[in-house]
C-alpha positions, 0 to 999 in steps of 0.5 A: 481473481482480482475481480472477485477479490475486489467485490469481496473487499468492497462489500466487506470494507467499503470503497478503495478496492477496485480491481486496479487498486487490488492489482496494485496492492498485489504488485506492492506486496510482491516487490516489498515482501522481503523489506516489510520494515521499509513500508511505512505510513504516509508522512502525515501518519509519521509526524510523531516518529523520529529518525532517518526516513530516507529509505522508507517508502510509503504506499502513497509514494510507491503508487506515484513511482509506478 
């Protein structure tokens, strides 16, 4: 499943969709699917956002924790 999806995404969207990345994306979704409001951009993308970021988890931070 991951091999064919990886190939499809790479062909249609370019780099970044290796088998291991697609597997990590799926794991991320399974863990956070009920908490989608906690999934945010990495800090550089949030520079104009004000508020409490203490409980927000970005893709970059999450992949570092695994």
